[in-house]
py3Dmol code that shows the C-alpha trace and the ligand (Angstrom):
import py3Dmol

protein = """\
ATOM      1  CA  MET A   1     -77.220  17.269 -16.538  1.00  0.00           C
ATOM      2  CA  GLY A   2     -73.875  15.687 -15.767  1.00  0.00           C
ATOM      3  CA  SER A   3     -73.041  12.116 -14.926  1.00  0.00           C
ATOM      4  CA  ILE A   4     -73.054  10.483 -11.501  1.00  0.00           C
ATOM      5  CA  MET A   5     -69.996   8.927  -9.938  1.00  0.00           C
ATOM      6  CA  VAL A   6     -70.817   6.068  -7.573  1.00  0.00           C
ATOM      7  CA  ALA A   7     -67.791   5.723  -5.307  1.00  0.00           C
ATOM      8  CA  GLY A   8     -67.799   2.182  -3.986  1.00  0.00           C
ATOM      9  CA  GLY A   9     -70.130   1.207  -6.824  1.00  0.00           C
ATOM     10  CA  ALA A  10     -68.797  -2.366  -6.881  1.00  0.00           C
ATOM     11  CA  GLY A  11     -69.797  -2.948  -3.261  1.00  0.00           C
ATOM     12  CA  TYR A  12     -73.066  -4.230  -1.845  1.00  0.00           C
ATOM     13  CA  ILE A  13     -75.147  -1.064  -1.461  1.00  0.00           C
ATOM     14  CA  GLY A  14     -73.239   0.812  -4.174  1.00  0.00           C
ATOM     15  CA  SER A  15     -73.871  -1.819  -6.844  1.00  0.00           C
ATOM     16  CA  HIS A  16     -77.618  -1.970  -6.188  1.00  0.00           C
ATOM     17  CA  THR A  17     -77.847   1.825  -6.290  1.00  0.00           C
ATOM     18  CA  LEU A  18     -75.752   1.969  -9.470  1.00  0.00           C
ATOM     19  CA  TRP A  19     -78.066  -0.590 -11.067  1.00  0.00           C
ATOM     20  CA  MET A  20     -81.131   1.452 -10.134  1.00  0.00           C
ATOM     21  CA  LEU A  21     -79.637   4.725 -11.350  1.00  0.00           C
ATOM     22  CA  ARG A  22     -78.900   3.193 -14.718  1.00  0.00           C
ATOM     23  CA  GLN A  23     -82.259   1.472 -14.873  1.00  0.00           C
ATOM     24  CA  LYS A  24     -83.899   4.892 -14.415  1.00  0.00           C
ATOM     25  CA  GLY A  25     -81.828   6.321 -17.252  1.00  0.00           C
ATOM     26  CA  PHE A  26     -79.124   8.176 -15.318  1.00  0.00           C
ATOM     27  CA  ASP A  27     -75.616   8.337 -16.742  1.00  0.00           C
ATOM     28  CA  ALA A  28     -73.863   6.668 -13.798  1.00  0.00           C
ATOM     29  CA  PHE A  29     -70.565   4.814 -13.423  1.00  0.00           C
ATOM     30  CA  ALA A  30     -68.653   3.147 -10.601  1.00  0.00           C
ATOM     31  CA  TYR A  31     -65.356   4.257  -9.081  1.00  0.00           C
ATOM     32  CA  ASP A  32     -63.961   1.496  -6.896  1.00  0.00           C
ATOM     33  CA  ASN A  33     -60.572   0.117  -5.884  1.00  0.00           C
ATOM     34  CA  LEU A  34     -62.048  -3.413  -5.716  1.00  0.00           C
ATOM     35  CA  SER A  35     -60.588  -3.935  -2.240  1.00  0.00           C
ATOM     36  CA  GLU A  36     -64.015  -5.053  -1.037  1.00  0.00           C
ATOM     37  CA  GLY A  37     -66.116  -4.697  -4.166  1.00  0.00           C
ATOM     38  CA  HIS A  38     -66.493  -7.053  -7.129  1.00  0.00           C
ATOM     39  CA  ARG A  39     -65.958  -6.226 -10.780  1.00  0.00           C
ATOM     40  CA  ALA A  40     -68.992  -8.339 -11.728  1.00  0.00           C
ATOM     41  CA  ALA A  41     -71.237  -6.359  -9.371  1.00  0.00           C
ATOM     42  CA  VAL A  42     -71.311  -3.317 -11.661  1.00  0.00           C
ATOM     43  CA  LEU A  43     -72.935  -5.465 -14.397  1.00  0.00           C
ATOM     44  CA  ASP A  44     -72.584  -3.547 -17.666  1.00  0.00           C
ATOM     45  CA  ALA A  45     -71.849  -0.143 -16.120  1.00  0.00           C
ATOM     46  CA  ASP A  46     -68.470   1.548 -16.574  1.00  0.00           C
ATOM     47  CA  LEU A  47     -66.013   0.935 -13.784  1.00  0.00           C
ATOM     48  CA  VAL A  48     -63.043   3.184 -13.055  1.00  0.00           C
ATOM     49  CA  VAL A  49     -60.662   1.106 -10.946  1.00  0.00           C
ATOM     50  CA  GLY A  50     -58.917   3.491  -8.624  1.00  0.00           C
ATOM     51  CA  ASP A  51     -58.443   4.579  -5.080  1.00  0.00           C
ATOM     52  CA  LEU A  52     -60.280   7.573  -3.680  1.00  0.00           C
ATOM     53  CA  ALA A  53     -57.014   8.562  -2.010  1.00  0.00           C
ATOM     54  CA  ASP A  54     -55.603   9.098  -5.529  1.00  0.00           C
ATOM     55  CA  SER A  55     -56.844  12.675  -5.683  1.00  0.00           C
ATOM     56  CA  ALA A  56     -55.406  13.359  -9.130  1.00  0.00           C
ATOM     57  CA  LEU A  57     -57.303  10.397 -10.618  1.00  0.00           C
ATOM     58  CA  VAL A  58     -60.490  11.361  -8.785  1.00  0.00           C
ATOM     59  CA  GLU A  59     -60.308  14.949 -10.009  1.00  0.00           C
ATOM     60  CA  ARG A  60     -59.501  13.893 -13.567  1.00  0.00           C
ATOM     61  CA  THR A  61     -62.385  11.403 -13.545  1.00  0.00           C
ATOM     62  CA  LEU A  62     -64.822  14.017 -12.247  1.00  0.00           C
ATOM     63  CA  ARG A  63     -63.771  16.496 -14.939  1.00  0.00           C
ATOM     64  CA  GLU A  64     -63.499  14.103 -17.882  1.00  0.00           C
ATOM     65  CA  ARG A  65     -66.817  12.443 -17.170  1.00  0.00           C
ATOM     66  CA  LYS A  66     -68.557  15.758 -16.462  1.00  0.00           C
ATOM     67  CA  VAL A  67     -69.784  14.530 -13.112  1.00  0.00           C
ATOM     68  CA  ASP A  68     -72.280  16.735 -11.294  1.00  0.00           C
ATOM     69  CA  ALA A  69     -73.120  14.466  -8.337  1.00  0.00           C
ATOM     70  CA  VAL A  70     -71.201  11.912  -6.300  1.00  0.00           C
ATOM     71  CA  PHE A  71     -72.711   9.037  -4.328  1.00  0.00           C
ATOM     72  CA  HIS A  72     -70.242   7.828  -1.730  1.00  0.00           C
ATOM     73  CA  PHE A  73     -70.391   4.210  -0.523  1.00  0.00           C
ATOM     74  CA  ALA A  74     -66.661   3.495  -0.357  1.00  0.00           C
ATOM     75  CA  ALA A  75     -66.120   2.972   3.342  1.00  0.00           C
ATOM     76  CA  TYR A  76     -65.237   0.244   5.791  1.00  0.00           C
ATOM     77  CA  CYS A  77     -68.291  -0.828   7.729  1.00  0.00           C
ATOM     78  CA  TYR A  78     -67.515  -3.382  10.438  1.00  0.00           C
ATOM     79  CA  VAL A  79     -68.139  -2.104  13.922  1.00  0.00           C
ATOM     80  CA  GLY A  80     -65.964  -4.764  15.600  1.00  0.00           C
ATOM     81  CA  GLU A  81     -63.015  -4.180  13.274  1.00  0.00           C
ATOM     82  CA  SER A  82     -63.287  -0.423  13.812  1.00  0.00           C
ATOM     83  CA  VAL A  83     -62.713  -1.056  17.512  1.00  0.00           C
ATOM     84  CA  THR A  84     -59.625  -3.232  16.968  1.00  0.00           C
ATOM     85  CA  ASP A  85     -58.192  -1.226  14.052  1.00  0.00           C
ATOM     86  CA  PRO A  86     -59.458   2.360  14.341  1.00  0.00           C
ATOM     87  CA  SER A  87     -56.585   3.736  12.279  1.00  0.00           C
ATOM     88  CA  LYS A  88     -57.868   1.879   9.213  1.00  0.00           C
ATOM     89  CA  TYR A  89     -61.324   3.387   9.738  1.00  0.00           C
ATOM     90  CA  TYR A  90     -60.313   6.990  10.431  1.00  0.00           C
ATOM     91  CA  LYS A  91     -57.934   6.982   7.459  1.00  0.00           C
ATOM     92  CA  ASN A  92     -60.316   5.516   4.945  1.00  0.00           C
ATOM     93  CA  ASN A  93     -63.673   6.741   6.144  1.00  0.00           C
ATOM     94  CA  VAL A  94     -62.620  10.237   7.201  1.00  0.00           C
ATOM     95  CA  VAL A  95     -59.302  11.258   5.637  1.00  0.00           C
ATOM     96  CA  THR A  96     -60.035   9.729   2.236  1.00  0.00           C
ATOM     97  CA  THR A  97     -63.571  11.092   2.230  1.00  0.00           C
ATOM     98  CA  LEU A  98     -62.194  14.583   2.857  1.00  0.00           C
ATOM     99  CA  ALA A  99     -59.792  14.059  -0.062  1.00  0.00           C
ATOM    100  CA  LEU A 100     -62.813  13.128  -2.213  1.00  0.00           C
ATOM    101  CA  LEU A 101     -64.704  16.249  -1.101  1.00  0.00           C
ATOM    102  CA  ASP A 102     -61.669  18.410  -1.890  1.00  0.00           C
ATOM    103  CA  ALA A 103     -61.334  16.855  -5.343  1.00  0.00           C
ATOM    104  CA  MET A 104     -65.033  17.635  -5.825  1.00  0.00           C
ATOM    105  CA  ARG A 105     -64.388  21.245  -4.803  1.00  0.00           C
ATOM    106  CA  ARG A 106     -61.593  21.581  -7.339  1.00  0.00           C
ATOM    107  CA  ALA A 107     -63.739  20.031 -10.067  1.00  0.00           C
ATOM    108  CA  GLU A 108     -66.718  22.139  -8.930  1.00  0.00           C
ATOM    109  CA  VAL A 109     -68.990  19.193  -8.249  1.00  0.00           C
ATOM    110  CA  LYS A 110     -71.491  20.363  -5.664  1.00  0.00           C
ATOM    111  CA  GLN A 111     -73.919  17.511  -4.975  1.00  0.00           C
ATOM    112  CA  PHE A 112     -73.097  14.670  -2.621  1.00  0.00           C
ATOM    113  CA  VAL A 113     -75.185  11.726  -1.444  1.00  0.00           C
ATOM    114  CA  PHE A 114     -73.536  10.189   1.597  1.00  0.00           C
ATOM    115  CA  SER A 115     -73.827   6.710   3.087  1.00  0.00           C
ATOM    116  CA  SER A 116     -74.202   7.403   6.770  1.00  0.00           C
ATOM    117  CA  THR A 117     -75.450   5.141   9.509  1.00  0.00           C
ATOM    118  CA  CYS A 118     -77.651   4.788  12.543  1.00  0.00           C
ATOM    119  CA  ALA A 119     -74.360   4.051  14.352  1.00  0.00           C
ATOM    120  CA  THR A 120     -73.917   7.846  14.497  1.00  0.00           C
ATOM    121  CA  TYR A 121     -76.642   7.893  17.188  1.00  0.00           C
ATOM    122  CA  GLY A 122     -74.977   5.600  19.707  1.00  0.00           C
ATOM    123  CA  ASN A 123     -77.125   4.114  22.450  1.00  0.00           C
ATOM    124  CA  PRO A 124     -80.804   4.769  21.783  1.00  0.00           C
ATOM    125  CA  VAL A 125     -82.647   7.069  24.135  1.00  0.00           C
ATOM    126  CA  GLN A 126     -85.904   6.674  22.192  1.00  0.00           C
ATOM    127  CA  GLU A 127     -87.878   3.552  21.287  1.00  0.00           C
ATOM    128  CA  ARG A 128     -87.604   4.544  17.627  1.00  0.00           C
ATOM    129  CA  MET A 129     -84.788   6.876  16.779  1.00  0.00           C
ATOM    130  CA  ASP A 130     -85.645   9.835  14.583  1.00  0.00           C
ATOM    131  CA  GLU A 131     -83.162  12.188  12.944  1.00  0.00           C
ATOM    132  CA  ALA A 132     -83.222  14.529  15.942  1.00  0.00           C
ATOM    133  CA  HIS A 133     -81.933  11.766  18.241  1.00  0.00           C
ATOM    134  CA  PRO A 134     -78.649  12.853  19.896  1.00  0.00           C
ATOM    135  CA  GLN A 135     -75.582  11.752  17.949  1.00  0.00           C
ATOM    136  CA  TRP A 136     -72.958  10.305  20.261  1.00  0.00           C
ATOM    137  CA  PRO A 137     -71.483   7.173  18.654  1.00  0.00           C
ATOM    138  CA  ILE A 138     -70.277   4.250  20.759  1.00  0.00           C
ATOM    139  CA  ASN A 139     -67.681   2.868  18.320  1.00  0.00           C
ATOM    140  CA  PRO A 140     -65.056   4.258  15.910  1.00  0.00           C
ATOM    141  CA  TYR A 141     -67.119   3.295  12.864  1.00  0.00           C
ATOM    142  CA  GLY A 142     -69.972   5.505  14.055  1.00  0.00           C
ATOM    143  CA  TRP A 143     -67.548   8.339  14.825  1.00  0.00           C
ATOM    144  CA  THR A 144     -66.021   8.228  11.344  1.00  0.00           C
ATOM    145  CA  LYS A 145     -69.434   8.653   9.750  1.00  0.00           C
ATOM    146  CA  PHE A 146     -70.446  11.328  12.232  1.00  0.00           C
ATOM    147  CA  MET A 147     -67.260  13.278  11.523  1.00  0.00           C
ATOM    148  CA  VAL A 148     -68.033  13.292   7.820  1.00  0.00           C
ATOM    149  CA  GLU A 149     -71.573  14.497   8.546  1.00  0.00           C
ATOM    150  CA  ARG A 150     -70.062  17.375  10.553  1.00  0.00           C
ATOM    151  CA  ALA A 151     -67.535  18.170   7.824  1.00  0.00           C
ATOM    152  CA  LEU A 152     -70.331  18.246   5.250  1.00  0.00           C
ATOM    153  CA  ALA A 153     -72.222  20.887   7.227  1.00  0.00           C
ATOM    154  CA  ASP A 154     -69.069  23.031   7.320  1.00  0.00           C
ATOM    155  CA  TYR A 155     -68.212  22.393   3.656  1.00  0.00           C
ATOM    156  CA  GLU A 156     -71.652  23.549   2.659  1.00  0.00           C
ATOM    157  CA  ARG A 157     -71.341  26.806   4.593  1.00  0.00           C
ATOM    158  CA  ALA A 158     -67.842  27.512   3.299  1.00  0.00           C
ATOM    159  CA  TYR A 159     -67.852  26.012  -0.198  1.00  0.00           C
ATOM    160  CA  GLY A 160     -71.476  25.533  -1.169  1.00  0.00           C
ATOM    161  CA  LEU A 161     -71.178  21.727  -1.424  1.00  0.00           C
ATOM    162  CA  ARG A 162     -74.695  20.384  -0.819  1.00  0.00           C
ATOM    163  CA  SER A 163     -75.398  16.948   0.579  1.00  0.00           C
ATOM    164  CA  VAL A 164     -77.937  14.402   1.690  1.00  0.00           C
ATOM    165  CA  CYS A 165     -76.802  12.086   4.496  1.00  0.00           C
ATOM    166  CA  LEU A 166     -78.649   8.782   4.596  1.00  0.00           C
ATOM    167  CA  ARG A 167     -78.464   7.033   7.929  1.00  0.00           C
ATOM    168  CA  TYR A 168     -78.993   3.365   7.269  1.00  0.00           C
ATOM    169  CA  PHE A 169     -80.276   0.789   9.666  1.00  0.00           C
ATOM    170  CA  ASN A 170     -79.565  -2.848   8.606  1.00  0.00           C
ATOM    171  CA  ALA A 171     -79.310  -3.170   4.832  1.00  0.00           C
ATOM    172  CA  ALA A 172     -80.339  -6.647   3.704  1.00  0.00           C
ATOM    173  CA  GLY A 173     -81.629  -8.668   0.764  1.00  0.00           C
ATOM    174  CA  ALA A 174     -80.622  -8.630  -2.876  1.00  0.00           C
ATOM    175  CA  HIS A 175     -81.801  -7.709  -6.332  1.00  0.00           C
ATOM    176  CA  PRO A 176     -84.985  -9.809  -6.788  1.00  0.00           C
ATOM    177  CA  GLU A 177     -83.701 -11.389 -10.008  1.00  0.00           C
ATOM    178  CA  GLY A 178     -80.643 -12.597  -8.143  1.00  0.00           C
ATOM    179  CA  SER A 179     -78.154 -10.873 -10.464  1.00  0.00           C
ATOM    180  CA  ILE A 180     -76.385  -8.971  -7.684  1.00  0.00           C
ATOM    181  CA  GLY A 181     -76.348  -9.478  -3.939  1.00  0.00           C
ATOM    182  CA  GLU A 182     -74.357  -9.383  -0.744  1.00  0.00           C
ATOM    183  CA  ASP A 183     -70.832 -10.835  -0.937  1.00  0.00           C
ATOM    184  CA  HIS A 184     -68.383  -9.590   1.674  1.00  0.00           C
ATOM    185  CA  ASN A 185     -64.850 -10.987   1.940  1.00  0.00           C
ATOM    186  CA  THR A 186     -65.440 -11.692   5.602  1.00  0.00           C
ATOM    187  CA  GLU A 187     -69.150 -12.099   6.187  1.00  0.00           C
ATOM    188  CA  THR A 188     -70.365 -10.834   9.550  1.00  0.00           C
ATOM    189  CA  HIS A 189     -73.961  -9.935   8.731  1.00  0.00           C
ATOM    190  CA  LEU A 190     -76.790 -11.942  10.150  1.00  0.00           C
ATOM    191  CA  ILE A 191     -78.942 -12.811   7.127  1.00  0.00           C
ATOM    192  CA  PRO A 192     -76.163 -14.215   4.875  1.00  0.00           C
ATOM    193  CA  LEU A 193     -74.789 -16.153   7.842  1.00  0.00           C
ATOM    194  CA  VAL A 194     -78.225 -17.601   8.630  1.00  0.00           C
ATOM    195  CA  LEU A 195     -78.636 -18.752   5.018  1.00  0.00           C
ATOM    196  CA  GLN A 196     -75.147 -20.269   4.940  1.00  0.00           C
ATOM    197  CA  ALA A 197     -75.902 -22.146   8.162  1.00  0.00           C
ATOM    198  CA  ALA A 198     -79.218 -23.367   6.684  1.00  0.00           C
ATOM    199  CA  VAL A 199     -77.488 -24.973   3.701  1.00  0.00           C
ATOM    200  CA  GLY A 200     -74.684 -26.386   5.843  1.00  0.00           C
ATOM    201  CA  ARG A 201     -71.954 -24.161   4.440  1.00  0.00           C
ATOM    202  CA  ARG A 202     -71.039 -23.197   7.961  1.00  0.00           C
ATOM    203  CA  ALA A 203     -71.513 -24.687  11.384  1.00  0.00           C
ATOM    204  CA  ALA A 204     -74.351 -23.639  13.677  1.00  0.00           C
ATOM    205  CA  LEU A 205     -75.012 -19.896  13.729  1.00  0.00           C
ATOM    206  CA  LYS A 206     -73.907 -18.241  16.919  1.00  0.00           C
ATOM    207  CA  VAL A 207     -76.686 -16.062  18.298  1.00  0.00           C
ATOM    208  CA  PHE A 208     -74.846 -13.301  20.122  1.00  0.00           C
ATOM    209  CA  GLY A 209     -76.666 -12.972  23.426  1.00  0.00           C
ATOM    210  CA  ASN A 210     -80.047 -14.253  24.631  1.00  0.00           C
ATOM    211  CA  ASP A 211     -80.168 -12.213  27.826  1.00  0.00           C
ATOM    212  CA  TYR A 212     -81.033  -8.817  26.369  1.00  0.00           C
ATOM    213  CA  ASP A 213     -83.999  -6.879  27.621  1.00  0.00           C
ATOM    214  CA  THR A 214     -86.139  -7.800  24.595  1.00  0.00           C
ATOM    215  CA  PRO A 215     -89.162 -10.142  24.354  1.00  0.00           C
ATOM    216  CA  ASP A 216     -87.110 -13.217  23.345  1.00  0.00           C
ATOM    217  CA  GLY A 217     -83.803 -12.061  24.823  1.00  0.00           C
ATOM    218  CA  THR A 218     -82.043 -11.604  21.448  1.00  0.00           C
ATOM    219  CA  CYS A 219     -81.129  -8.292  19.797  1.00  0.00           C
ATOM    220  CA  ILE A 220     -83.673  -6.417  17.753  1.00  0.00           C
ATOM    221  CA  ARG A 221     -82.668  -4.727  14.498  1.00  0.00           C
ATOM    222  CA  ASP A 222     -84.408  -2.864  11.714  1.00  0.00           C
ATOM    223  CA  TYR A 223     -83.796  -4.650   8.371  1.00  0.00           C
ATOM    224  CA  ILE A 224     -84.342  -2.678   5.197  1.00  0.00           C
ATOM    225  CA  HIS A 225     -84.377  -4.097   1.684  1.00  0.00           C
ATOM    226  CA  ILE A 226     -81.391  -3.066  -0.384  1.00  0.00           C
ATOM    227  CA  LEU A 227     -83.536  -1.795  -3.285  1.00  0.00           C
ATOM    228  CA  ASP A 228     -85.693   0.305  -0.949  1.00  0.00           C
ATOM    229  CA  LEU A 229     -82.434   1.750   0.285  1.00  0.00           C
ATOM    230  CA  ALA A 230     -81.229   2.349  -3.284  1.00  0.00           C
ATOM    231  CA  ALA A 231     -84.499   4.074  -4.199  1.00  0.00           C
ATOM    232  CA  ALA A 232     -84.055   6.536  -1.346  1.00  0.00           C
ATOM    233  CA  HIS A 233     -80.661   7.555  -2.765  1.00  0.00           C
ATOM    234  CA  LEU A 234     -82.261   8.493  -6.054  1.00  0.00           C
ATOM    235  CA  LEU A 235     -84.869  10.555  -4.211  1.00  0.00           C
ATOM    236  CA  GLY A 236     -82.061  12.204  -2.252  1.00  0.00           C
ATOM    237  CA  LEU A 237     -80.390  13.188  -5.511  1.00  0.00           C
ATOM    238  CA  GLU A 238     -83.669  14.561  -6.854  1.00  0.00           C
ATOM    239  CA  SER A 239     -84.037  16.698  -3.742  1.00  0.00           C
ATOM    240  CA  LEU A 240     -80.541  18.123  -4.247  1.00  0.00           C
ATOM    241  CA  ARG A 241     -81.250  18.810  -7.882  1.00  0.00           C
ATOM    242  CA  ARG A 242     -84.471  20.594  -6.910  1.00  0.00           C
ATOM    243  CA  GLY A 243     -82.370  22.834  -4.686  1.00  0.00           C
ATOM    244  CA  ASP A 244     -83.734  21.545  -1.364  1.00  0.00           C
ATOM    245  CA  ALA A 245     -81.604  22.220   1.702  1.00  0.00           C
ATOM    246  CA  SER A 246     -78.943  19.714   2.732  1.00  0.00           C
ATOM    247  CA  THR A 247     -80.278  17.317   5.304  1.00  0.00           C
ATOM    248  CA  ALA A 248     -80.183  13.816   6.779  1.00  0.00           C
ATOM    249  CA  PHE A 249     -82.707  10.981   6.630  1.00  0.00           C
ATOM    250  CA  ASN A 250     -83.049   7.709   8.470  1.00  0.00           C
ATOM    251  CA  LEU A 251     -83.568   4.726   6.219  1.00  0.00           C
ATOM    252  CA  GLY A 252     -84.974   1.646   7.858  1.00  0.00           C
ATOM    253  CA  ASN A 253     -88.032  -0.490   7.926  1.00  0.00           C
ATOM    254  CA  GLY A 254     -89.473   1.091  11.020  1.00  0.00           C
ATOM    255  CA  ALA A 255     -90.105  -2.423  12.327  1.00  0.00           C
ATOM    256  CA  GLY A 256     -87.829  -4.347  14.636  1.00  0.00           C
ATOM    257  CA  TYR A 257     -87.024  -8.052  14.315  1.00  0.00           C
ATOM    258  CA  SER A 258     -85.070 -10.158  16.774  1.00  0.00           C
ATOM    259  CA  VAL A 259     -82.317 -12.549  15.778  1.00  0.00           C
ATOM    260  CA  LEU A 260     -84.717 -15.430  16.476  1.00  0.00           C
ATOM    261  CA  ASP A 261     -87.382 -13.770  14.279  1.00  0.00           C
ATOM    262  CA  VAL A 262     -84.832 -13.719  11.454  1.00  0.00           C
ATOM    263  CA  ILE A 263     -83.971 -17.393  11.993  1.00  0.00           C
ATOM    264  CA  ARG A 264     -87.644 -18.405  11.990  1.00  0.00           C
ATOM    265  CA  ALA A 265     -88.397 -16.342   8.883  1.00  0.00           C
ATOM    266  CA  ALA A 266     -85.379 -17.871   7.109  1.00  0.00           C
ATOM    267  CA  GLU A 267     -86.607 -21.360   7.998  1.00  0.00           C
ATOM    268  CA  ALA A 268     -90.034 -20.541   6.549  1.00  0.00           C
ATOM    269  CA  VAL A 269     -88.548 -19.064   3.355  1.00  0.00           C
ATOM    270  CA  THR A 270     -86.020 -21.837   2.714  1.00  0.00           C
ATOM    271  CA  GLY A 271     -87.882 -24.816   4.134  1.00  0.00           C
ATOM    272  CA  LEU A 272     -84.606 -25.701   5.898  1.00  0.00           C
ATOM    273  CA  LYS A 273     -83.658 -25.870   9.538  1.00  0.00           C
ATOM    274  CA  VAL A 274     -81.215 -23.212  10.688  1.00  0.00           C
ATOM    275  CA  PRO A 275     -78.860 -24.763  13.252  1.00  0.00           C
ATOM    276  CA  TYR A 276     -77.975 -22.229  15.926  1.00  0.00           C
ATOM    277  CA  GLU A 277     -76.581 -21.981  19.423  1.00  0.00           C
ATOM    278  CA  PHE A 278     -76.544 -19.187  21.940  1.00  0.00           C
ATOM    279  CA  ALA A 279     -73.206 -17.470  22.418  1.00  0.00           C
ATOM    280  CA  PRO A 280     -72.022 -14.543  24.545  1.00  0.00           C
ATOM    281  CA  ARG A 281     -73.015 -11.021  23.587  1.00  0.00           C
ATOM    282  CA  ARG A 282     -70.950  -9.310  20.870  1.00  0.00           C
ATOM    283  CA  ALA A 283     -69.165  -6.205  22.132  1.00  0.00           C
ATOM    284  CA  GLY A 284     -70.813  -2.960  21.144  1.00  0.00           C
ATOM    285  CA  ASP A 285     -74.252  -4.416  20.275  1.00  0.00           C
ATOM    286  CA  PRO A 286     -77.155  -2.375  21.659  1.00  0.00           C
ATOM    287  CA  ALA A 287     -80.251  -4.444  22.526  1.00  0.00           C
ATOM    288  CA  ARG A 288     -82.525  -2.666  20.115  1.00  0.00           C
ATOM    289  CA  LEU A 289     -81.997  -0.385  17.118  1.00  0.00           C
ATOM    290  CA  VAL A 290     -85.136   0.660  15.298  1.00  0.00           C
ATOM    291  CA  GLY A 291     -85.527   3.747  13.178  1.00  0.00           C
ATOM    292  CA  ASP A 292     -88.292   6.239  12.791  1.00  0.00           C
ATOM    293  CA  CYS A 293     -88.153   6.718   9.045  1.00  0.00           C
ATOM    294  CA  ARG A 294     -91.244   8.850   8.485  1.00  0.00           C
ATOM    295  CA  ARG A 295     -89.230  11.893   7.534  1.00  0.00           C
ATOM    296  CA  ALA A 296     -87.931  10.249   4.343  1.00  0.00           C
ATOM    297  CA  GLU A 297     -91.534   9.344   3.479  1.00  0.00           C
ATOM    298  CA  GLN A 298     -92.848  12.820   4.155  1.00  0.00           C
ATOM    299  CA  VAL A 299     -90.052  14.886   2.620  1.00  0.00           C
ATOM    300  CA  LEU A 300     -88.748  12.632  -0.155  1.00  0.00           C
ATOM    301  CA  GLY A 301     -91.955  10.718  -0.890  1.00  0.00           C
ATOM    302  CA  TRP A 302     -90.087   7.472  -0.204  1.00  0.00           C
ATOM    303  CA  ARG A 303     -92.203   4.281  -0.066  1.00  0.00           C
ATOM    304  CA  GLN A 304     -90.871   0.862   0.817  1.00  0.00           C
ATOM    305  CA  GLN A 305     -91.750  -1.944  -1.555  1.00  0.00           C
ATOM    306  CA  TRP A 306     -90.170  -4.876   0.271  1.00  0.00           C
ATOM    307  CA  ALA A 307     -90.886  -4.056   3.877  1.00  0.00           C
ATOM    308  CA  ASP A 308     -91.730  -7.537   5.170  1.00  0.00           C
ATOM    309  CA  LEU A 309     -89.004  -9.788   6.477  1.00  0.00           C
ATOM    310  CA  PRO A 310     -89.882 -12.817   4.263  1.00  0.00           C
ATOM    311  CA  SER A 311     -89.480 -10.672   1.104  1.00  0.00           C
ATOM    312  CA  ILE A 312     -86.141  -9.389   2.305  1.00  0.00           C
ATOM    313  CA  ILE A 313     -84.889 -12.845   3.236  1.00  0.00           C
ATOM    314  CA  GLY A 314     -86.474 -14.363   0.116  1.00  0.00           C
ATOM    315  CA  SER A 315     -84.438 -12.092  -2.156  1.00  0.00           C
ATOM    316  CA  ALA A 316     -81.239 -12.889  -0.226  1.00  0.00           C
ATOM    317  CA  TRP A 317     -82.086 -16.586  -0.557  1.00  0.00           C
ATOM    318  CA  ARG A 318     -82.556 -16.325  -4.305  1.00  0.00           C
ATOM    319  CA  TRP A 319     -79.155 -14.631  -4.636  1.00  0.00           C
ATOM    320  CA  HIS A 320     -77.616 -17.273  -2.428  1.00  0.00           C
ATOM    321  CA  GLN A 321     -79.127 -20.145  -4.410  1.00  0.00           C
ATOM    322  CA  LEU A 322     -77.997 -18.718  -7.751  1.00  0.00           C
ATOM    323  CA  HIS A 323     -74.559 -17.679  -6.458  1.00  0.00           C
ATOM    324  CA  PRO A 324     -73.564 -19.918  -3.551  1.00  0.00           C
ATOM    325  CA  ASP A 325     -69.980 -18.631  -3.903  1.00  0.00           C
ATOM    326  CA  GLY A 326     -71.026 -15.011  -4.325  1.00  0.00           C
ATOM    327  CA  PHE A 327     -69.368 -13.323  -7.297  1.00  0.00           C
ATOM    328  CA  ALA A 328     -66.738 -16.061  -7.228  1.00  0.00           C
ATOM    329  CA  ASP A 329     -63.931 -13.648  -8.042  1.00  0.00           C
TER     330      ASP A 329
END
"""
ligand_1 = """\
25
UDP
N -75.784 -11.575 15.003
C -75.752 -12.825 15.601
N -74.914 -13.768 15.095
C -74.097 -13.533 14.012
C -74.151 -12.254 13.393
C -75.003 -11.300 13.916
O -76.456 -13.083 16.583
O -73.341 -14.427 13.621
C -76.678 -10.540 15.532
C -75.959 -9.303 16.010
O -75.571 -9.439 17.367
C -77.031 -8.228 15.818
C -77.841 -8.732 14.622
O -77.521 -10.118 14.505
O -77.891 -8.185 16.929
C -77.478 -8.023 13.341
O -76.069 -8.057 13.205
P -75.342 -7.624 11.861
O -73.877 -7.899 12.060
O -76.008 -8.271 10.693
O -75.619 -6.072 11.734
P -75.333 -4.858 12.755
O -76.603 -4.678 13.530
O -74.150 -5.200 13.588
O -75.079 -3.719 11.831
"""
view = py3Dmol.view(width=600, height=400)
view.addModel(protein, "pdb")
view.setStyle({"model": 0}, {"cartoon": {"style": "trace"}})
view.addModel(ligand_1, "xyz")
view.setStyle({"model": 1}, {"stick": {}})
view.zoomTo()
view.show()
C-alpha cells in the first residue's frame, strides 16, 4: 500500500485527520502552503510546504512518496468571505482542486477523500437533511464544493478516479489531550468565540439573530466532534480500498443545538459566565441545519464517540486553556 497525502494537513480538520491516520499506522504526510495552517499542527508528521497550484511539485511529491490516496482539506471555508470575494474561493477551491486532480491523474493516484460540506444543500427542505436532499447552494462557498463534487463524478467516469465526498456539518472541539485544536487566523466560528468571550479575551459575543423560527429564536446547528469527523475519513478510505463505489456521506451529530444552547453548555463546562448580546442576523445563515447521518453509520460502520455537546466543548476548552494563543506562530 502506498502513502497518503493530506492536502491541508496543517489546518484544523486536516491536522486531526493526519494525527489519526498516523496513530492507526498509516504512512501519511501533510502537504500545506501554511497560508492558514500551522507547522506545529502536524506534530511529528512530515510536512511538504508547497502550494497545490504548483502542479509540478504536487506531481513530484505524489510520485516520490508513492502516494496512493489523497485527502483534500486545503480550501477556504468562510461563507461570508466567499460572498465578498468569490474570485478567491472559485480559484482556490475549484481551479486549484482541479489542478490537484489532474496531477493525481498524471501520477496515477486514483483514491480521493474530499472535504465537502452541508453548504452544498442550500436552504433545507427537510427537518434533517440526508444525502438525497437537493443540492442548490446559497453562497459561493457551497457552490465551489458542489462543483468539485460534480467534477469528481465526471472524473470517475472518464478517468477512473474514485472518491468519497464527506459533507460536514459544524466541525468543533479538539484533540482530547489538547495537543492540537482550532486556530484560525480570523476566528469566525461560534465555539472558539464563546470560549474567548468567557475568559475575557474578547468583548461580549454577538449572537447573530434571536428572531429565527426556532424554540429560542437563535440558529440551530449540528456540531460534530473533530475526531469523530477524522474517524469517518479513515472509514471512507477503507471503503475506497475495498473497492466500494464512489459516494457521499453526511457527517454531523444528528442533533441540533441553538446558539444559546452552546453558550449555556460552555458556561457549565468552564464555570464562567459568557457575556453576550443579541445582534442582527448574519447574511446567509439558515435558521436550522441538522444532518441525517445514518448513512455513514450503516454503510461505513461509523460511530460517534463524542456526540454530546459538553464533550465537544470540553475538548475545545482544554485546547484553549493549554494554548490560549493557539499555535502561537
Ligand atoms: N454565531 C453567532 N455569533 C458569532 C459566530 C457565530 O451567533 O460570533 C452563530 C452563527 O450565526 C451560526 C452559528 O453560530 O448560527 C454557527 O456559526 P459558525 O460560524 O460557527 O458556523 P457555520 O454554521 O456558519 O458554519
